[in-house]
N, C-alpha and C positions, 0 to 999 in steps of 0.2 A: 243534444246529439242522444238517439237511439237508442238504445241500450240492448246489452249484446246477449244473445237467447241461451248461448252458450257456457254463458258467467252462472247466469240462472237456474241454469238445470244443473242440482243439486243432489240428483238422485243416480248419474252414470254411477254404473259402479262396477264395470268388463275395462279391462286394459285398453279395450278398443279405446272404447270412450274418452276415456281419460289422457289415451293419446290424441282423442280428434282436439276434443275441450284445451291441451296445451296448445298448442296447432295453431284453433282460433286467438288463443290467448298473447300468440306471441306476431296472429294477424294484428290484434286491435295496437300492440304495444310499438310496432313498425305505423302504423298508425299515427298513430298521438306522438311520434317524435318527425314523422315529416312537413318539413317546410308549409310555408302556405303559399301555394299558388301561385304566378299570376295574375289570373284572371280573379283574386279572391281579392284585390283588391278596395272595391266596394263593399261599405259604405262608408266609411271613413280612411281610409288612405286615398280615395278617388276625391271626394268631398275635400282632404288636407292637397293634395297636389296642386287643386282646381285655383284654393285660395291662395296658391302663394303667387307671389312676383313674377312680370316674368326681365329677365335683365339679355337684352341687347350684346351680346359679344363686344368682347375690347375691337376685334375686329374686321368691325363689321361695318358700314357705309351710315354715319349718321341719318336721320330721321331729315326730311325734306325742313329749310326753317318757313315756319311762318313768316303773314305778310307785316306781323308786327314786333318791329324791334323797338322796341318806346325807349329803351335804354344801350342802343347802341351808338358808340362817340367812338371818337381819335384825336386827338390832342396831337400837332406837332412842338416839337423849339424852337422856340422860334430867337437870332440875336436879337433882338429888336437896339434898332436907333432914331431919334428919333428927323428929321428933314431943317437942315437947318439954314435954310429959306424959304420963302412964298412959294418959290415954285418948280422944287426942287419934290414935289411929291413924286412924284410918280420913280427917280432915280431911288427914290427912300425904296418903294413898296417894290416894289422889284430883288433893290441889295435885302429890308426883311428876308421879303422869301428864298432870295436863293440858299440865307444861311442854315434851312431849312432840309436839304440837303450838301451841306459841311461847301456852299463856295462861298468865298471871301473873299469881295472886290468893292474898288470902293464908287460909292456914290454920285463923285468926278466922273469916274469913268462908265459909268454907265447912263448920264447924265450926253456925256462925247459920242457913246455909239447912240443915243436917241433921239440925239440933234435937241436936248432941250433947252430953250432957252427962255426968258420974264413971262413971255406969255407961254410954259409950261410946255407939257409936248403930245403930240398932236392926238393921239389914240391908244389903243388899244393891242393896234397892229405894232406900235414903233415898240410897246414893250413886251410884248411875246416873241419878239428876231430880237431884243436881249435877251430874252430866257432863255432861245435854244445858244443864239452866243459863246454864253458863257457856260452852258451845260456841255457845248458841243452834241447838240443833239435835232431833233425836229420834233422831236415830245412836244413843244405847250403851242397850242391850238388858240384862235382869237373864235369867238362867236360874239356880233354887236348884236345890239337890242333895238330895233331904229326906229319902232313906235313908244308914242311917249305913254301907252299906257301899256303893262304885261299880262295877257292871258295868263290862264290859269296852266294850259302846257306849257308857256317858256317859262312858269314857274318850277316845276316839274323839270325842266332840263336844265335849270342853272343847281337846284341842288342832286337834281343825279352828277351831274359835270361834277360837283363840289366834291363827292363824296367820294369820285374815281379818282381823282387828282388826290387829293388826301389820302387815299388806301396807295397809294400810287407815290405815296411820300414827299410828297411837292405840295408847293402851297400857291393856290392861284391869286391872281395879281385882278381888283375890280376896278372900274374902268365911275365912280358914280357921281351925281349928280341934284344936288337939292337938299331935301331935311331928308330925316330919318331921324327913330328914340329906339333905340337898344331895348334888354330885355331888362334892365334897370329901371327906369324911366329918362337919363337922361336923352338931349335929344344936339346929338353935332348934324349942322348946316357947314355944306359947301355950294354954294347958290352959282360959285363962278364951274365948280368942278372938278377934282383929288379923288387919290387914285389910294386903295387900298391894300392889305396885307390879308389874306382868309388860311388859318391855318389850325382850322381845329371843327368838328362839331357834332352837337350833342344832340339826341330825344331823336333815332334815326335820322340826322339832319334837316330837324327841321330848325337847329338853329346852329350858327355858325359864332366861330371867335374873330373878331379881326385884331387888328399890329395897325392901331392908325399912329402914324408920323406925324399925324400936327401939331401935336402937345402928347408930353411926356405922362401930363397929371390923368390924361384920360387916353395910355400907349394902348388897353385890350380892354374888349366889353365885348359880349354875344348882341346876337341881332337876329330875332324872324325870317330864315330864310327868305320869305313872300317880300317883306320890309326889302329885305337888302336887292329880290329884281327890282323890287319898283325903281327900290334909290339906284338902279344902274339903264334903267330904261334911258331911249336916247344914246346911250353910248354903248358899254362893251365887255369884256372882260376877259383874260387869258387864264388857260389854263390847261 
């Protein structure tokens, strides 16, 4: 701060000079009491403000999600029952899937609706029709995978359909054939074909949870979604 020459002038002798000194002192005192103007936020105040984190208001829209959701998962509660014979896997898978939406129907009723015989249930189309009849809607659709080899695009579609269906709080029913290995290293083989319910996903849909009616000792297991897609090759699924 610059020194005030009025304060340092100790030689003032007249009343007028003394009055001027008092006025000068009063001005200095008032200036000293004045608060710091807004423009004086530098450097300390401005630096502190710049370092403070930016907080998004609660009412603001959230930031767009990134493409990496490696922990995204969802599981639907499923009331599991095993199939009572070797050919009711279709009715059993559909029955187990329907429990995720609170529907209570017997495998016998579903077997009648699907036309299931000892030769099994014809296709995923019969499963879809039964699911829609029980739920009283046309929500379920059938996707067929006619070729013996699954493309990358088809595998992505399978993953998308499973996530979308489970996020809609419905389980998927898949028609599979052949052999696949789950994430624990256990092999599951159904050379003549089989139906399973899918009621959960994790790792952003890269793995799915199976409810398998064939054996209550392996009622639930996880499998990589691409492996499931290949397991469904030449068959299809209801979603």
